[in-house]
Structure formats: C-alpha cells, structure tokens
C-alpha positions in Angstrom: -55.5 -22.1 20.6 -52.8 -23.2 18.2 -52.7 -19.8 16.6 -52.2 -18.2 20.1 -49.4 -20.6 20.9 -47.7 -19.9 17.5 -47.9 -16.1 18.1 -46.4 -16.5 21.5 -43.5 -18.6 20.1 -43.0 -16.1 17.4 -42.7 -13.2 19.9 -40.2 -15.2 21.9 -38.2 -16.0 18.7 -38.1 -12.3 17.8 -36.5 -11.5 21.2 -33.9 -14.2 21.0 -30.2 -13.1 20.5 -29.9 -14.5 17.0 -32.9 -12.6 15.6 -31.8 -9.5 17.5 -28.4 -9.6 15.7 -30.2 -10.0 12.4 -32.4 -7.0 13.1 -29.3 -4.9 14.0 -27.7 -5.9 10.7 -30.6 -4.5 8.7 -30.3 -1.1 10.4 -27.4 -0.4 8.1 -29.0 -0.2 4.6 -26.7 -1.4 1.9 -26.3 0.6 -1.3 -26.9 -1.3 -4.5 -24.4 -0.1 -7.1 -25.4 -2.3 -10.0 -27.3 -5.4 -11.0 -26.2 -7.2 -14.2 -27.4 -10.4 -15.8 -25.3 -12.2 -18.5 -24.9 -15.5 -20.2 -21.5 -17.2 -20.0 -20.9 -20.5 -21.8 -24.6 -21.4 -21.8 -25.1 -20.6 -18.1 -27.1 -17.5 -16.8 -25.3 -15.5 -14.1 -26.7 -12.6 -12.1 -24.3 -10.3 -10.3 -25.3 -7.7 -7.7 -22.8 -5.2 -6.4 -23.3 -3.5 -3.0 -21.4 -0.9 -1.1 -21.8 -1.2 2.7 -20.2 -0.1 5.9 -17.1 -1.9 7.1 -18.9 -3.7 9.9 -21.8 -4.9 7.8 -22.5 -8.7 7.7 -22.4 -9.7 4.0 -24.6 -12.8 4.7 -27.5 -10.3 5.0 -27.2 -9.5 1.3 -27.7 -13.1 0.2 -31.1 -13.8 -1.5 -32.2 -17.3 -2.1 -34.9 -18.3 -4.6 -34.5 -15.0 -6.4 -36.8 -15.0 -9.5 -36.1 -12.8 -12.6 -37.0 -13.0 -16.3 -38.2 -16.7 -16.0 -35.1 -17.9 -14.1 -34.7 -19.0 -10.5 -31.3 -17.8 -9.2 -29.3 -19.6 -6.6 -26.5 -18.0 -4.5 -23.1 -18.9 -5.8 -20.4 -16.8 -4.2 -19.4 -13.4 -2.7 -16.4 -11.4 -3.7 -15.0 -8.7 -1.3 -13.2 -5.4 -2.0 -12.0 -3.0 0.7 -12.4 0.7 -0.3 -9.9 3.0 1.5 -12.0 6.1 0.9 -10.7 9.7 1.0 -11.8 13.2 0.1 -9.3 15.1 -2.2 -9.1 18.7 -3.4 -6.7 20.9 -5.3 -5.1 23.5 -3.0 -2.9 26.7 -3.3 -0.9 27.9 -0.4 1.1 31.2 -0.3 4.2 31.7 1.9 6.4 34.8 2.4 10.1 35.2 3.4 12.2 38.3 4.2 15.5 38.9 2.5 18.2 41.6 2.6 18.5 41.8 -1.2 16.4 41.1 -4.2 18.9 38.8 -5.8 16.8 36.1 -7.5 19.3 33.3 -7.2 19.8 33.9 -3.5 16.0 34.0 -3.0 15.6 30.6 -4.8 18.1 29.0 -2.5 16.0 30.0 0.5 12.7 28.8 -0.9 12.0 25.1 -0.4 10.9 23.2 -3.5 8.0 21.4 -1.5 6.2 22.0 1.7 4.0 19.7 3.9 0.3 20.6 4.3 -1.6 19.6 7.4 -4.8 21.5 8.2 -8.4 20.6 9.0 -7.6 16.8 8.6 -6.3 17.4 5.1 -2.7 16.4 4.4 -0.4 16.4 1.4 2.7 17.8 -0.3 2.6 21.1 -2.2 5.2 22.0 -4.9 6.7 25.5 -5.7 5.3 27.3 -8.7 8.4 29.1 -10.0 6.5 31.7 -12.1 4.6 32.8 -9.0 7.7 34.2 -7.2 7.4 38.0 -6.5 9.8 40.2 -4.5 8.9 43.6 -3.1 10.6 46.2 -0.9 9.6 45.7 2.7 11.4 48.7 4.3 13.6 51.7 3.5 16.5 53.5 5.2 18.2 56.9 4.8 21.6 56.8 3.1 23.9 59.9 2.9 26.4 60.4 0.1 28.8 63.3 -0.6 29.0 64.7 -4.1 32.2 66.7 -4.7 34.2 68.3 -7.5 37.5 70.2 -7.9 38.1 73.2 -10.0 41.3 75.2 -10.8 41.4 79.0 -11.3 44.6 80.6 -12.8 46.1 84.1 -13.5 44.7 85.4 -10.3 46.4 88.5 -9.0 45.9 87.9 -5.4 45.2 85.0 -3.1 41.7 86.2 -2.3 38.7 83.9 -2.0 36.5 86.6 -3.4 38.0 85.8 -6.8 36.7 82.2 -6.5 33.1 81.3 -7.4 31.2 80.1 -4.3 29.2 77.3 -6.0 29.8 74.8 -8.7 27.4 72.4 -10.6 27.8 68.7 -11.0 25.2 66.0 -12.1 22.5 68.6 -11.9 23.4 69.4 -8.3 24.7 72.8 -6.9 27.8 72.2 -4.8 29.1 74.7 -2.2 32.7 75.9 -2.0 34.3 74.0 0.9 38.1 74.5 0.5 40.7 76.5 -1.6 44.4 75.9 -2.0 46.6 78.7 -3.4 49.8 78.4 -5.4 52.2 81.2 -6.6 52.5 81.0 -10.3 54.6 84.2 -10.9 56.8 86.8 -9.0 58.2 90.3 -9.6 60.4 93.0 -7.9 58.8 95.6 -5.8 61.8 97.8 -5.0 64.4 95.4 -3.8 61.8 92.8 -2.7 60.6 89.8 -4.8 56.8 89.5 -4.5 54.1 87.2 -6.0 52.5 88.6 -9.1 50.2 85.6 -10.2 48.3 82.9 -8.3 46.5 79.7 -9.0 43.6 78.5 -6.9 42.4 74.9 -6.5 38.9 75.0 -5.2 36.9 72.0 -3.8 33.1 72.0 -3.9 30.9 69.4 -2.2 27.4 68.6 -1.1 25.8 66.0 1.1 22.9 64.1 -0.5 20.4 62.0 1.5 18.4 59.2 -0.3 15.9 56.6 0.8 17.1 53.1 -0.2 15.6 49.6 0.4 16.8 48.0 3.7 14.8 44.7 3.3 12.7 42.8 0.8 9.7 40.4 1.1 9.3 37.5 -1.4 6.0 35.7 -1.8 5.7 32.3 -3.5 2.7 30.0 -4.3 2.7 26.3 -3.7 0.1 24.0 -5.3 -0.9 20.4 -5.1 -3.5 17.8 -4.1 -4.4 17.2 -0.5 -6.7 14.6 1.0 -8.3 13.5 4.2 -9.5 10.0 5.1 -13.2 9.0 5.2 -14.9 5.9 6.7 -13.8 2.7 5.0 -16.5 0.9 3.0 -16.7 -2.6 1.5 -17.8 -3.5 -2.0 -19.4 -6.9 -2.1 -20.2 -8.6 -5.5 -22.7 -11.4 -5.1 -23.0 -13.9 -7.9 -26.1 -16.1 -8.6 -26.6 -19.0 -11.0 -29.9 -19.1 -12.8 -32.0 -22.1 -14.0 -35.2 -21.9 -16.0 -38.5 -22.0 -14.0 -40.7 -24.7 -15.7 -43.4 -25.0 -13.1 -44.8 -22.7 -10.4 -45.1 -25.4 -7.7 -42.1 -26.6 -5.8 -40.8 -30.2 -6.0 -42.1 -30.9 -2.4 -45.6 -29.6 -3.2 -45.8 -31.8 -6.3 -44.8 -34.9 -4.3 -47.4 -34.1 -1.6 -50.1 -33.6 -4.3 -49.3 -36.9 -5.8 -49.5 -38.7 -2.5 -52.9 -37.1 -1.7 -54.2 -38.0 -5.1 -53.3 -41.7 -4.7 -54.9 -41.9 -1.3 -58.0 -40.1 -2.6 -58.3 -42.6 -5.5 -58.0 -45.5 -3.1 -60.7 -44.1 -0.8 -63.1 -43.6 -3.8 -62.6 -47.2 -4.8 -63.3 -48.5 -1.3 -66.4 -46.3 -0.9 -67.8 -47.5 -4.1 -67.3 -51.2 -3.2 -69.0 -50.6 0.2 -72.0 -49.1 -1.4 -72.4 -52.1 -3.7 -72.1 -54.6 -0.8 -74.4 -52.5 1.5 -77.3 -53.1 -0.9 -77.0 -56.9 -0.9 -75.9 -58.1 2.6 -76.6 -56.0 5.8 -74.5 -58.3 8.1 -71.6 -58.3 5.8 -71.9 -54.5 5.6 -71.2 -54.1 9.3 -68.2 -56.4 9.0 -67.0 -54.5 6.0 -67.6 -51.2 7.7 -65.3 -52.2 10.5 -62.7 -53.3 7.9 -63.1 -49.9 6.1 -62.4 -48.1 9.4 -59.3 -50.2 9.8 -58.2 -49.3 6.2 -58.8 -45.6 6.8 -56.7 -45.8 10.0 -54.0 -47.7 8.1 -54.1 -45.2 5.3 -53.8 -42.3 7.7 -50.9 -44.0 9.4 -49.2 -44.6 6.0 -49.7 -40.9 5.1 -48.4 -39.8 8.5 -45.3 -42.0 8.2 -44.9 -40.9 4.6 -44.9 -37.2 5.6 -42.5 -37.9 8.5 -40.2 -39.7 6.1 -40.2 -36.6 3.9 -39.3 -34.3 6.8 -35.8 -33.0 6.7 -34.3 -31.9 3.4 -35.0 -33.2 -0.1 -31.9 -33.1 -2.3 -32.2 -32.6 -6.1 -29.5 -32.4 -8.7 -29.7 -30.7 -12.1 -29.6 -33.5 -14.7 -30.5 -32.8 -18.3 -32.0 -29.4 -17.6 -34.3 -30.7 -14.8 -33.8 -31.1 -11.1 -34.1 -34.8 -10.1 -34.5 -36.0 -6.5 -31.5 -38.1 -5.5 -32.1 -38.5 -1.8 -33.3 -37.2 1.6 -31.5 -36.3 4.8 -33.0 -35.8 8.2 -32.2 -32.7 10.1 -32.8 -33.2 13.8 -32.3 -30.9 16.7 -28.8 -29.4 16.6 -28.0 -31.0 13.2 -27.5 -28.2 10.8 -25.4 -30.0 8.1 -26.3 -31.5 4.7 -23.7 -34.1 3.7 -23.8 -34.8 -0.1 -20.9 -37.3 0.0 -23.2 -40.4 0.4 -24.9 -39.4 -2.8 -21.7 -39.0 -4.8 -22.5 -41.6 -7.4 -25.9 -40.0 -8.2 -24.6 -36.5 -8.6 -24.0 -35.4 -12.2 -23.6 -31.6 -12.0 -22.6 -29.1 -9.3 -26.0 -27.5 -9.3 -28.4 -28.5 -6.4 -31.9 -27.7 -5.4 -32.8 -28.3 -1.7 -36.3 -28.5 -0.3 -36.7 -28.4 3.5 -40.2 -29.3 4.7 -42.2 -26.6 6.5 -42.0 -28.3 9.9 -38.2 -28.6 9.8 -37.9 -25.1 8.2 -39.7 -23.5 11.1 -37.0 -24.8 13.5 -34.2 -23.6 11.2 -35.2 -20.0 10.5 -32.4 -17.6 11.4 -29.8 -20.5 11.7 -26.9 -21.3 9.4 -26.7 -24.7 7.8 -23.6 -26.2 6.2 -23.5 -28.1 2.9 -20.5 -30.4 2.4 -19.2 -32.2 -0.7 -15.7 -33.7 -0.6 -13.4 -31.0 0.8 -15.7 -28.1 0.0 -18.2 -26.6 2.5 -20.6 -23.8 1.9 -22.9 -22.1 4.4 -26.5 -20.9 4.0 -28.7 -18.9 6.3 -32.3 -19.9 6.4 -34.5 -16.9 5.9 -38.0 -16.4 4.4 -38.0 -15.0 0.9 -40.3 -14.4 -2.1 -40.3 -18.1 -3.0 -40.3 -19.7 0.5 -42.7 -17.9 2.8 -42.7 -18.5 6.5 -44.8 -21.5 7.3 -44.2 -23.2 4.0 -41.6 -25.5 2.6 -38.2 -23.8 2.3 -36.3 -24.0 -1.0 -32.9 -22.8 -2.0 -30.4 -23.5 -4.8 -26.6 -23.9 -4.5 -23.6 -24.6 -6.6 -20.9 -26.8 -5.0 -18.3 -29.3 -6.2 -17.1 -27.3 -9.2 -16.7 -29.3 -12.5 -15.8 -32.5 -10.8 -19.3 -34.0 -11.3 -20.1 -32.7 -14.8 -20.6 -35.5 -17.3 
C-alpha cells in the first residue's frame, strides 16, 4: 500500500511545474569542452568547462557529491563567458568601370580604395588589390584622316596637267593629285608679243584614310578581405569543485544511525539475558519483570523515535584537521529552505562544509533550491539525486563558503 502511495506521489511530483522546468532544461544537452584536475596550494580543484545555448540554466550543470580518484568534490563556483559567435571567410569580389581613356592615373581616381560587402548575411569591408587592375578596349569607332603632300615641278614648257604625275607616295600610301598651281618662270618674244616660255607647277596630292580607334575602355579590379555573418550566441561556463579525500564509504549520517542501533541492540541483549536468569528462579517475579521489560522496550522505541526525529533536518559538518566534524543541526520545516551558519560561528574553523540532510527531509526538498548563509555571503544549492545521494536516502553535499575568514 505504501509503495502504491509513493508511486502516486512520485507521478504527481513529475507533473508539477518545477520538475517540468527541470525536464525542459535537460532537453538542451551541454557540450563538455574540458575537465581538468589540479592541486593549488595543497587543495585539489576540479574544473569543468561547458559550452551551452544562451538560454540554458547553468544550475543544471552543478554536480554534488562528485567522486573521482579518491576525492569527493563539492561545488565551489561558476564563471560565465559570453561567446559572440560568427562565421568568417576570405572573399574576392571583382568590379568593372567604363572609362573614355586608358590613363592609369585617371582610372585610379575613379576606383574606390574599399567597398562594402553585404550578401547572404555576410558583411565586411573589401580592399582594392592594385596589381589586379586591368584595362581593355570596350568599343571602337571609325576615324577619318587626310594624308597630303605638295610637290613642285619646274622647267615645264606649257601649263598642261599632263606634264604632272597623277600620284605621289608618302608614308607608304599612294596619294592622288588633287590640285595644281602654275607659275611663269620665263618669257620670250614671238614676233612682237612677249609670251611665257617656262612654267613651274605646284601639285598637291592627298588621300583620305579611315581607321578604327578605341571609343571606350573597361577597367576591372579585384577587392579582397574577410567577411563574416553572426551565429547563435553561446555561453561558456567554468564550474569549479573543491575536493576532499574519501576516508570511508558510509556517510556521516549512516555512521551515526549505525552507532545508535548498536547501542540499543546491546541494551536489549543485556535485558534479555537478565530476564532469562530470573525466569528460571521466580515465576511470579518473571511476570512482573516481563511487564517492566515491555515498558523498557516501549521507552527504548520512543527514545529511538525521538532521536531520529531530532536528527531530521540538516547535519552540519566542518572540515577540521582533514576530517569533517559535526558542529550542529538545523531543522528544515515546511517552507524553510535556508541553512544559517552564523549561530555556529565560534565552532567553524575552515570554509569547507559537508551537509547531510536526512532522507525524510530530503524527499520534501528534491527539486527545490536551499540557501546557505554565513555573514554577508549567501550561496544556493539545488537538491537533486546524484551518484552519492540516491533518491530515498540521506542527501549529502559539500560547499565552500566564508573564504579565508575562518581558517586558523
């Protein structure tokens, strides 16, 4: 019957909001980057580095009662680093401009030294590679030019174009006769009339030449640089644990309970032996003694019950001379999720504590956050089953609080 009730309560607990939140947190699996154990000034420290999503709850990374290499590690602190992630790549981008000339200086004045890049979520600034500049002819046009030359011909007897060559050569081109100017160079009498006897001809030769010349140019240039695009932000958490040697396999609470049971068992054996001896000598007295024995058993049971109840709550142990010594108890009733170490101030010697919550109280605290206070410092701890403290057993965890103020 008790088992069925327990299962029913467990199912209800699983569906409560707090446990649902914890289940949602575990859906995002953290990535363990590294785990490193080192000794610093005589103390053993274990650091675990995780990379998780931005909305991941870091408290889900905390492990209490973590055992490794003969040490029991207690949670100490968490350091946070925000990673602004981005994807980068090297890029080359080519641009082209049109110019009327191929003058290099004029082209450089038109090319920007840097350009902005913004494509497919990648952004960045690209710089001009000067040795990549190349200029080519983009188009041609027809250009006409006239090639001409002038030649003189003398000692001609008549002003007749037939005496003049019809073509002339210049720069490898054959030019055609286009004009002739005549001049009288000598005269003579023909009867009583003075007539020209010698002429000079000035002949002009020309030719129209058509050439194809560049009318525009295209210049290409390459820009290079690094571009990037943002990616989801991640968080790097570094968790630090402080280790203490494990001397015994049983917990402090289990040893205390074993010692109490042993004392009661020894007392019962003594009483049983005494009853047997009396039973053999006096039957009447035996009945009286039997009633007294029943009363003793009842009283012993009540003592054990009150003893266990007095141990309920949290047992507080402080590391003293390499061993955790119990320095006090505190009750943790309904709604009270705080451990106040200030009343035990004079008994505290080091900042290292070992807490044992009895199994009855631990069942009520699973999934809840408890606060541990010493002076002005407060640390929080989430009660969850782990490899050392299984569900249904006493819950143990270690914590460092108070700094060096209590070290003696």
